C-alpha positions as CSV (number, residue, x, y, z in Angstrom):
1,M,6.7,-37.1,-16.9
2,G,6.8,-34.8,-13.8
3,E,8.9,-32.2,-15.8
4,N,6.1,-31.8,-18.3
5,F,4.0,-29.8,-15.9
6,L,5.6,-26.5,-17.0
7,S,5.7,-27.3,-20.7
8,P,5.0,-24.5,-23.2
9,T,1.8,-26.3,-24.2
10,Y,0.5,-26.3,-20.7
11,L,1.4,-22.6,-20.2
12,I,-0.5,-21.7,-23.3
13,L,-3.6,-23.6,-22.1
14,L,-3.4,-21.8,-18.8
15,L,-3.1,-18.4,-20.5
16,I,-6.2,-19.2,-22.7
17,T,-8.1,-20.3,-19.6
18,I,-7.3,-17.0,-17.7
19,T,-8.2,-14.9,-20.8
20,R,-11.6,-16.6,-21.2
21,L,-12.2,-16.4,-17.5
22,I,-11.9,-12.6,-17.6
23,S,-14.4,-12.5,-20.5
24,T,-17.1,-14.4,-18.5
25,V,-17.2,-12.2,-15.4
26,G,-19.8,-9.9,-16.9
27,K,-22.2,-12.7,-17.7
28,T,-21.9,-14.0,-14.2
29,E,-22.9,-10.7,-12.8
30,Q,-26.0,-10.6,-15.1
31,W,-27.1,-13.9,-13.8
32,K,-26.4,-13.0,-10.2
33,S,-28.7,-10.0,-10.5
34,L,-31.6,-12.4,-11.2
35,L,-31.0,-14.8,-8.4
36,L,-32.4,-14.7,-4.9
37,P,-29.7,-13.6,-2.4
38,E,-29.6,-17.0,-0.8
39,I,-28.8,-18.5,-4.3
40,S,-26.5,-15.8,-5.7
41,N,-24.0,-16.0,-2.9
42,K,-23.4,-19.7,-3.8
43,L,-22.2,-18.8,-7.3
44,R,-18.4,-18.6,-7.3
45,E,-16.3,-16.9,-10.0
46,D,-12.9,-16.8,-8.3
47,P,-10.0,-18.2,-10.3
48,E,-9.6,-21.3,-8.1
49,A,-13.2,-22.4,-8.6
50,I,-13.3,-21.5,-12.3
51,Q,-10.0,-23.2,-13.1
52,G,-11.0,-26.4,-11.2
53,A,-14.2,-26.6,-13.2
54,S,-12.3,-26.0,-16.5
55,R,-10.4,-29.2,-16.4
56,D,-11.1,-32.9,-15.8
57,Y,-9.2,-36.2,-15.4
58,G,-8.4,-36.2,-19.2
59,N,-6.6,-32.9,-19.0
60,L,-7.1,-32.5,-22.8
61,I,-10.0,-30.1,-23.0
62,H,-10.3,-26.8,-21.0
63,D,-13.7,-25.2,-21.2
64,V,-14.2,-22.2,-18.9
65,P,-17.6,-21.7,-17.2
66,A,-18.9,-18.3,-16.2
67,G,-19.5,-19.6,-12.7
68,V,-19.3,-22.5,-10.3
69,F,-22.4,-23.2,-8.2
70,V,-22.0,-24.7,-4.8
71,P,-25.5,-25.7,-3.6
72,S,-26.6,-26.0,0.0
73,S,-29.6,-28.2,-0.8
74,V,-31.2,-30.1,-3.6
75,Q,-33.7,-27.3,-3.9
76,D,-30.9,-24.9,-4.7
77,I,-30.1,-27.0,-7.8
78,A,-33.7,-27.0,-8.9
79,T,-33.9,-23.3,-8.4
80,L,-30.8,-22.7,-10.6
81,I,-32.1,-24.9,-13.4
82,K,-35.5,-23.3,-13.2
83,L,-34.0,-19.8,-13.5
84,S,-32.2,-20.8,-16.8
85,Y,-35.4,-22.5,-18.1
86,N,-37.8,-19.7,-17.4
87,N,-35.8,-16.7,-18.5
88,N,-36.2,-15.8,-22.1
89,K,-33.3,-13.3,-22.4
90,V,-30.4,-12.5,-20.1
91,G,-27.3,-11.2,-22.0
92,D,-26.1,-13.4,-24.8
93,S,-26.1,-16.9,-23.2
94,V,-29.6,-17.6,-21.9
95,P,-30.8,-20.1,-21.2
96,F,-27.4,-20.6,-19.8
97,S,-26.1,-24.1,-19.8
98,I,-25.6,-26.2,-16.6
99,A,-23.4,-29.2,-16.0
100,A,-23.2,-31.3,-12.8
101,R,-19.6,-32.1,-11.9
102,G,-18.8,-34.9,-9.5
103,Q,-15.2,-36.0,-9.3
104,G,-14.4,-34.7,-12.8
105,H,-13.2,-38.1,-13.9
106,S,-14.4,-37.7,-17.5
107,T,-11.7,-37.4,-20.1
108,K,-13.1,-35.2,-22.9
109,G,-14.8,-32.3,-21.1
110,Q,-18.1,-34.1,-20.7
111,A,-18.8,-32.4,-17.3
112,M,-17.8,-28.9,-18.4
113,A,-20.1,-26.0,-19.3
114,R,-18.4,-23.3,-21.5
115,D,-19.7,-19.9,-20.5
116,G,-22.3,-21.7,-18.4
117,V,-22.6,-22.9,-14.8
118,V,-20.9,-26.0,-13.3
119,V,-22.7,-27.4,-10.3
120,D,-20.0,-28.6,-7.9
121,M,-21.4,-31.8,-6.5
122,A,-18.1,-32.6,-4.7
123,R,-18.4,-29.5,-2.5
124,F,-22.1,-30.3,-2.1
125,R,-21.1,-33.7,-0.7
126,E,-18.4,-32.2,1.5
127,G,-20.9,-29.7,3.0
128,G,-23.0,-32.6,4.2
129,N,-26.2,-31.1,2.7
130,G,-27.1,-33.8,0.2
131,V,-29.2,-36.9,0.6
132,G,-26.3,-38.8,2.1
133,I,-26.4,-42.6,2.4
134,T,-29.2,-44.6,4.2
135,V,-29.5,-48.4,4.2
136,G,-33.0,-49.8,4.4
137,G,-35.2,-52.8,3.5
138,G,-35.1,-56.2,5.0
139,G,-37.9,-58.1,6.7
140,G,-38.6,-60.1,3.6
141,K,-38.2,-57.0,1.3
142,Q,-35.3,-56.0,-0.9
143,Y,-32.4,-54.4,0.9
144,Y,-31.4,-51.1,-0.6
145,A,-29.3,-48.0,0.0
146,D,-30.8,-44.5,-0.7
147,V,-27.8,-42.6,-1.9
148,G,-27.2,-39.0,-3.0
149,G,-26.0,-38.5,-6.5
150,E,-23.1,-36.6,-5.1
151,Q,-21.9,-39.5,-3.0
152,L,-18.8,-41.7,-3.7
153,W,-19.1,-45.4,-4.4
154,I,-16.4,-46.1,-1.8
155,D,-18.7,-44.5,0.9
156,V,-21.7,-46.5,-0.4
157,L,-19.6,-49.7,0.1
158,R,-18.5,-48.7,3.6
159,A,-22.1,-47.8,4.7
160,A,-23.5,-51.0,3.2
161,M,-20.8,-53.2,4.8
162,E,-21.8,-51.9,8.2
163,H,-25.0,-53.9,7.7
164,G,-23.3,-56.9,6.1
165,L,-24.6,-55.8,2.7
166,T,-23.2,-54.6,-0.6
167,P,-24.2,-53.5,-4.1
168,V,-23.4,-56.2,-6.6
169,S,-22.1,-54.2,-9.6
170,W,-19.1,-52.0,-9.5
171,T,-16.6,-49.9,-11.4
172,D,-12.9,-50.8,-11.0
173,Y,-12.3,-47.4,-9.3
174,L,-14.5,-46.5,-6.4
175,Y,-13.8,-42.8,-5.9
176,L,-16.4,-41.8,-8.4
177,T,-19.9,-40.3,-7.8
178,V,-23.0,-42.3,-8.0
179,G,-24.6,-39.8,-10.3
180,G,-21.6,-39.8,-12.6
181,T,-21.4,-43.6,-13.1
182,L,-25.2,-44.0,-13.5
183,S,-25.1,-41.3,-16.2
184,N,-22.8,-43.6,-18.2
185,A,-23.5,-47.2,-17.2
186,G,-20.9,-48.3,-14.6
187,I,-19.0,-51.3,-15.7
188,S,-16.3,-53.7,-14.4
189,G,-15.6,-57.4,-14.1
190,Q,-18.9,-58.1,-12.4
191,T,-21.0,-56.8,-15.4
192,F,-21.1,-60.2,-17.1
193,K,-23.0,-61.6,-14.1
194,Y,-24.8,-58.7,-12.5
195,G,-25.2,-56.2,-15.3
196,P,-23.9,-52.6,-15.2
197,Q,-24.5,-50.4,-12.2
198,I,-27.5,-48.8,-13.9
199,T,-29.4,-52.2,-13.7
200,S,-29.2,-52.2,-9.9
201,V,-31.1,-48.9,-9.6
202,L,-34.6,-49.3,-8.1
203,E,-35.7,-45.6,-7.9
204,M,-34.3,-42.1,-8.4
205,D,-35.0,-38.5,-7.6
206,V,-34.1,-36.4,-10.7
207,I,-34.2,-32.6,-11.3
208,T,-35.1,-32.3,-15.0
209,G,-34.0,-29.6,-17.4
210,K,-37.2,-27.7,-16.5
211,G,-36.1,-27.5,-12.9
212,E,-38.8,-30.0,-11.8
213,S,-37.9,-32.5,-9.0
214,V,-39.3,-35.9,-10.1
215,T,-39.2,-39.3,-8.4
216,C,-39.0,-42.1,-11.0
217,S,-38.8,-45.9,-11.2
218,K,-39.8,-48.6,-13.6
219,Q,-43.3,-48.2,-12.3
220,T,-43.6,-44.5,-11.9
221,N,-42.4,-41.9,-14.4
222,S,-40.7,-44.7,-16.1
223,E,-39.8,-42.7,-19.3
224,L,-37.6,-40.4,-17.2
225,F,-36.2,-43.4,-15.3
226,Y,-35.0,-45.2,-18.4
227,A,-33.8,-41.9,-20.0
228,V,-31.5,-40.9,-17.2
229,L,-29.8,-44.3,-16.7
230,G,-26.9,-44.2,-19.2
231,G,-28.3,-40.9,-20.5
232,L,-25.0,-38.9,-20.3
233,G,-26.6,-36.2,-18.1
234,Q,-28.9,-35.1,-20.9
235,F,-32.2,-35.4,-19.1
236,G,-31.7,-34.4,-15.5
237,I,-29.4,-34.3,-12.5
238,I,-29.6,-37.3,-10.2
239,T,-30.0,-36.2,-6.6
240,R,-30.9,-39.6,-5.1
241,A,-30.6,-43.2,-6.3
242,R,-32.0,-46.3,-4.6
243,I,-29.4,-49.0,-5.1
244,A,-30.3,-52.7,-4.6
245,L,-28.1,-54.5,-2.0
246,E,-27.3,-58.1,-1.3
247,P,-25.6,-59.9,1.5
248,A,-21.8,-59.2,1.3
249,P,-19.2,-61.9,1.1
250,K,-16.1,-61.7,3.4
251,R,-13.3,-62.7,1.2
252,V,-12.2,-63.2,-2.4
253,K,-10.1,-65.8,-4.3
254,W,-8.4,-63.6,-6.9
255,V,-6.7,-65.5,-9.8
256,R,-4.7,-64.5,-12.9
257,F,-3.6,-66.7,-15.8
258,L,-1.4,-65.9,-18.8
259,Y,-2.1,-66.7,-22.4
260,D,0.0,-66.3,-25.6
261,D,-2.9,-67.1,-27.9
262,F,-5.7,-64.6,-28.2
263,S,-8.2,-67.0,-29.7
264,A,-7.7,-69.4,-26.7
265,F,-7.9,-66.4,-24.3
266,T,-11.2,-65.2,-25.6
267,K,-12.7,-68.7,-25.9
268,D,-11.9,-69.3,-22.2
269,Q,-13.4,-66.0,-21.2
270,E,-16.6,-66.6,-23.2
271,R,-17.0,-70.1,-21.6
272,L,-16.5,-68.8,-18.1
273,I,-19.1,-65.9,-18.5
274,S,-21.6,-68.4,-20.0
275,I,-21.8,-70.1,-16.6
276,N,-24.1,-67.5,-15.0
277,G,-27.5,-68.9,-14.8
278,S,-29.4,-68.7,-11.5
279,K,-29.3,-72.6,-11.1
280,Q,-25.6,-72.7,-11.7
281,K,-24.2,-72.2,-8.2
282,N,-20.6,-72.8,-9.1
283,R,-19.8,-69.7,-11.1
284,L,-17.4,-66.7,-11.0
285,D,-18.3,-63.3,-9.6
286,Y,-15.8,-61.3,-11.6
287,L,-13.9,-61.6,-14.9
288,E,-11.6,-59.2,-16.7
289,G,-8.7,-59.4,-19.1
290,M,-5.7,-57.3,-20.0
291,L,-2.7,-57.1,-22.3
292,L,0.9,-57.4,-21.2
293,M,3.3,-55.7,-23.6
294,H,7.0,-55.2,-23.6
295,Q,6.8,-51.4,-23.5
296,G,4.7,-51.5,-20.3
297,P,5.4,-52.7,-16.8
298,I,4.4,-56.2,-15.7
299,N,2.5,-54.7,-12.8
300,N,0.6,-51.4,-13.5
301,W,-1.0,-48.8,-11.3
302,R,-4.3,-50.7,-11.2
303,S,-2.8,-53.5,-9.1
304,S,0.5,-55.1,-8.2
305,F,-0.2,-58.8,-8.6
306,F,2.6,-60.8,-10.1
307,P,5.5,-61.7,-7.7
308,L,8.8,-60.0,-8.3
309,A,10.5,-63.4,-8.6
310,D,8.4,-64.2,-11.7
311,H,9.0,-61.0,-13.5
312,P,12.0,-62.2,-15.5
313,R,10.3,-65.2,-17.0
314,I,7.1,-63.2,-17.7
315,I,9.2,-60.5,-19.4
316,S,10.9,-63.2,-21.4
317,L,7.5,-64.5,-22.6
318,V,6.4,-61.0,-23.5
319,T,9.6,-60.5,-25.5
320,Q,9.0,-63.8,-27.3
321,H,5.4,-63.2,-28.2
322,R,5.2,-59.4,-28.4
323,V,2.0,-59.4,-26.3
324,L,0.5,-61.7,-23.7
325,Y,-3.1,-61.9,-22.6
326,C,-3.9,-62.0,-18.9
327,L,-7.2,-63.5,-17.7
328,E,-8.2,-62.2,-14.3
329,V,-11.1,-63.8,-12.3
330,A,-12.5,-63.8,-8.8
331,K,-14.8,-65.8,-6.7
332,Y,-16.4,-64.5,-3.5
333,Y,-16.9,-66.6,-0.4
334,D,-17.7,-66.4,3.3
335,D,-17.3,-68.7,6.4
336,Q,-19.8,-71.2,5.1
337,S,-18.5,-71.5,1.6
338,E,-14.8,-71.3,2.4
339,V,-14.4,-75.0,2.7
340,N,-15.5,-75.6,-0.9
341,V,-14.1,-72.6,-2.8
342,D,-10.8,-74.2,-3.9
343,K,-12.6,-77.3,-5.2
344,E,-15.2,-75.2,-7.0
345,L,-12.5,-73.1,-8.7
346,Q,-10.7,-76.3,-9.8
347,V,-13.9,-77.5,-11.5
348,L,-14.3,-74.1,-13.2
349,F,-10.7,-74.0,-14.4
350,Q,-10.7,-77.5,-15.9
351,G,-9.9,-77.4,-19.6
352,L,-8.6,-73.8,-19.7
353,S,-5.9,-73.2,-22.2
354,Y,-3.5,-70.9,-20.3
355,I,0.2,-71.3,-20.4
356,P,1.2,-74.1,-17.9
357,G,3.0,-72.7,-14.9
358,F,1.6,-69.2,-15.2
359,Y,-1.2,-69.4,-12.7
360,Y,-1.2,-66.8,-9.9
361,E,-3.6,-66.6,-6.9
362,K,-4.3,-64.2,-4.0
363,N,-6.7,-64.4,-1.1
364,V,-7.9,-61.0,0.0
365,S,-10.8,-59.4,1.8
366,F,-13.9,-58.3,-0.2
367,V,-13.3,-54.6,0.5
368,E,-9.6,-54.9,-0.4
369,F,-10.5,-56.5,-3.7
370,L,-13.1,-53.9,-4.7
371,N,-10.8,-51.0,-3.7
372,R,-7.7,-52.5,-5.4
373,V,-7.0,-49.5,-7.6
374,R,-6.8,-47.0,-4.7
375,S,-3.2,-47.8,-3.7
376,G,-2.0,-47.3,-7.2
377,E,-3.7,-43.9,-7.4
378,L,-2.1,-42.8,-4.1
379,K,1.3,-43.8,-5.4
380,L,0.9,-41.9,-8.6
381,Q,-0.4,-38.8,-6.7
382,S,2.7,-38.9,-4.5
383,Q,4.9,-38.9,-7.6
384,G,3.0,-36.1,-9.3
385,L,1.8,-38.5,-12.0
386,W,-2.0,-38.5,-11.4
387,D,-3.0,-35.1,-12.7
388,V,-1.5,-35.6,-16.2
389,P,-3.2,-36.0,-19.5
390,H,-5.2,-39.2,-19.9
391,P,-6.0,-39.7,-23.6
392,W,-8.3,-42.8,-23.0
393,L,-10.3,-44.8,-25.5
394,N,-13.0,-47.2,-24.3
395,L,-14.9,-49.3,-26.8
396,F,-17.5,-52.1,-26.9
397,I,-16.6,-54.6,-29.7
398,P,-19.0,-57.4,-30.9
399,K,-17.8,-60.9,-30.1
400,S,-18.0,-61.8,-33.8
401,Q,-15.3,-59.2,-34.6
402,I,-13.0,-59.3,-31.6
403,L,-10.5,-61.5,-33.5
404,D,-10.3,-58.9,-36.3
405,F,-9.8,-56.3,-33.7
406,D,-6.9,-58.2,-32.2
407,S,-5.2,-58.6,-35.6
408,G,-5.7,-55.0,-36.6
409,V,-5.2,-53.2,-33.3
410,F,-3.4,-55.3,-30.7
411,K,-1.0,-57.0,-33.1
412,N,-0.7,-54.2,-35.6
413,I,-1.4,-50.6,-34.6
414,I,-0.4,-51.0,-30.9
415,H,2.7,-53.0,-31.8
416,K,3.9,-50.6,-34.6
417,R,3.3,-47.4,-32.6
418,N,5.0,-48.9,-29.5
419,I,3.7,-46.2,-27.1
420,T,1.1,-48.0,-25.0
421,T,2.3,-48.3,-21.5
422,G,-0.9,-47.9,-19.4
423,P,-3.4,-50.6,-18.8
424,A,-5.1,-52.1,-21.8
425,L,-8.3,-54.0,-20.9
426,V,-10.3,-56.6,-22.9
427,Y,-13.1,-58.6,-21.4
428,P,-16.6,-59.9,-22.4
429,M,-20.1,-59.1,-21.2
430,N,-23.5,-60.7,-21.7
431,R,-26.0,-58.5,-23.4
432,N,-29.0,-60.0,-21.6
433,K,-27.7,-58.5,-18.3
434,W,-28.4,-55.0,-19.8
435,D,-31.8,-53.3,-20.0
436,N,-32.4,-52.1,-23.5
437,K,-35.0,-49.6,-22.4
438,M,-32.2,-47.6,-20.8
439,S,-30.2,-45.0,-22.8
440,A,-26.9,-46.8,-22.8
441,S,-25.9,-48.0,-26.2
442,I,-24.2,-51.4,-26.7
443,P,-23.5,-53.7,-29.7
444,D,-26.3,-55.8,-31.0
445,E,-24.8,-59.2,-30.2
446,D,-25.4,-61.6,-27.3
447,V,-21.8,-61.2,-26.2
448,F,-19.6,-58.2,-26.7
449,Y,-16.2,-57.1,-25.3
450,A,-15.2,-54.0,-23.3
451,V,-11.8,-52.7,-24.6
452,G,-10.1,-49.9,-22.7
453,F,-6.8,-48.1,-23.5
454,L,-6.1,-46.3,-20.2
455,H,-3.2,-44.1,-21.3
456,S,-1.3,-41.6,-19.2
457,S,1.0,-39.1,-20.9
458,G,2.9,-35.9,-20.5
459,F,1.5,-32.5,-21.4
460,D,3.9,-32.5,-24.4
461,N,3.2,-35.9,-26.0
462,W,-0.5,-36.7,-25.5
463,K,-1.2,-36.0,-29.1
464,A,0.6,-39.2,-30.1
465,Y,-1.8,-41.2,-28.0
466,D,-4.7,-39.2,-29.4
467,A,-3.5,-40.0,-32.9
468,Q,-3.3,-43.7,-32.0
469,N,-6.9,-43.6,-30.8
470,R,-8.0,-42.0,-34.0
471,E,-6.2,-44.7,-36.0
472,I,-7.9,-47.4,-34.0
473,L,-11.3,-45.9,-34.7
474,Q,-10.5,-45.5,-38.4
475,F,-9.4,-49.1,-38.6
476,C,-12.7,-50.1,-37.0
477,N,-14.6,-48.0,-39.5
478,D,-12.7,-49.3,-42.5
479,A,-13.0,-53.0,-41.3
480,G,-16.7,-52.6,-40.7
481,I,-16.4,-53.3,-36.9
482,K,-19.7,-52.3,-35.4
483,Y,-18.2,-50.8,-32.2
484,K,-19.8,-48.5,-29.7
485,Q,-17.8,-46.0,-27.6
486,Y,-18.1,-46.2,-23.9
487,L,-17.7,-42.8,-22.2
488,P,-18.5,-41.6,-25.8
489,H,-17.1,-38.5,-27.5
490,Y,-18.2,-37.6,-31.0
491,R,-17.6,-34.4,-32.9
492,T,-20.6,-34.5,-35.2
493,Q,-24.4,-35.0,-34.9
494,E,-23.9,-37.9,-37.4
495,G,-21.5,-39.5,-35.0
496,W,-24.0,-39.4,-32.2
497,T,-26.9,-40.6,-34.4
498,N,-24.8,-43.6,-35.4
499,H,-23.8,-44.2,-31.8
500,F,-27.3,-44.5,-30.5
501,G,-28.5,-46.2,-33.7
502,P,-32.2,-47.3,-33.3
503,K,-32.3,-45.5,-29.9
504,W,-31.5,-42.1,-31.4
505,G,-35.2,-41.2,-32.1
506,T,-36.2,-42.1,-28.6
507,F,-33.1,-40.3,-27.1
508,S,-33.9,-37.1,-29.1
509,E,-37.6,-37.2,-28.1
510,R,-36.7,-37.6,-24.5
511,K,-34.3,-34.7,-24.7
512,H,-37.1,-32.4,-26.0
513,Q,-39.5,-33.8,-23.3
514,F,-37.2,-33.4,-20.2
515,D,-34.7,-30.7,-21.3
516,P,-36.4,-28.8,-24.2
517,R,-34.2,-25.8,-23.9
518,M,-31.0,-27.9,-24.1
519,I,-29.6,-26.6,-20.8
520,L,-28.0,-29.7,-19.3
521,S,-24.6,-31.3,-19.9
522,P,-23.4,-29.2,-22.8
523,G,-20.0,-30.8,-22.6
524,Q,-21.2,-34.0,-24.1
525,R,-21.8,-32.0,-27.3
526,I,-24.7,-34.1,-28.4
527,F,-27.3,-31.4,-29.1
528,N,-24.9,-28.4,-29.2
529,N,-22.1,-29.7,-31.4
530,N,-19.6,-26.9,-31.3
């Protein structure tokens, strides 16, 4: 894969990027002439800044902005948006579009702004001029962290742990910005129990598409609060979020089981996530699942778990069954609960239908468990395999149709194409842990599955994975599977209307209320489908 960096396709993309960069310089100068000096000198148009903002983790779409804005304060961001909102005509592109870019971990250009301005939240964080991270509460009140939207979740964890506290809901990868995950939902194996990250937000400061700085919560300016959470950046830029915290555990029992029967695998998953009531003390804290296929490694970049001595017999099973299903669970504990954790897990695991003899367990620190993907990232970076195309596909599938999905996708499309080597995730969530007032769109069933194909490819073969993704979506459409995309990407207004379903009317009304000139997050292509 490393040899693909200089492929003809990549060089063509680079040439297009440079050509379009040259064409945008004039527009940037027009905008600079309208800005106050203390703002204009923060608008970069050098090739390094422009090229960095023209790509993302997906490495599939390259949209060139006219400029990259590096704010020194929250007020700078508000001033920039207000300039675009208030000016009736400046050149050909006003009001110019604006996109906030955190870590650039989107995969389909969602944080880009073609011919517009990208707000570099990473450099904002590195400059130390944002809200930062402050832990508060206690004394009988809810513990919380006030966190800048530009901050990374790994830093939120570290700051909270200094006080013996932690957020309860996470993503698998922690080097993402708070504003970025809250604009989508923020999901992982904790979601079945604690809900997505957006349900842990108590309050926010948001700069709307009018350039207005607004504090919002469920009690105050609630319409904006619910709009922004899961709102794909359409209604405002999050500059501060107040995240609920709870006492942090110290260690984690981390367990994996292997299955050769998908029905048994999903039945056990659904039973385990049903044990989540507040009166049920013996319950899991984390549950995910994944596929093991013969064309992929037994251990992938997300974690090295299975002992090397067992690889041959696991590979033999994969060869025999074509695909195995791995159930991954975790239970947190501390000094007081350590004595009972093994006994409690034995009770939870009674009656599970995994393959006898294929039970694996680790005992790790809480922070090591949450940050488990980091070591894989660093390894790929050292090999030059991190900044490659990532043609990902993430879906929510209703429980009632997950067996159909297994038959048509896992056992058919994936098997026949025989190209899937990256992690393939499948695990259930409880709908009652989500807040339907928020913008995030999920299936209308009590239980639904997150399915993720986290592909990596070379620059010369990503189209094969993209074609597989399209075939999966076509199968779902033909089979009547009522899926929702997570980290969605649609090419038509009809696609977006169907995605939001009954929420579309409210979503559209909120857009006209909080960003009436359609300035924010053009890369999502919701209201500017081009």
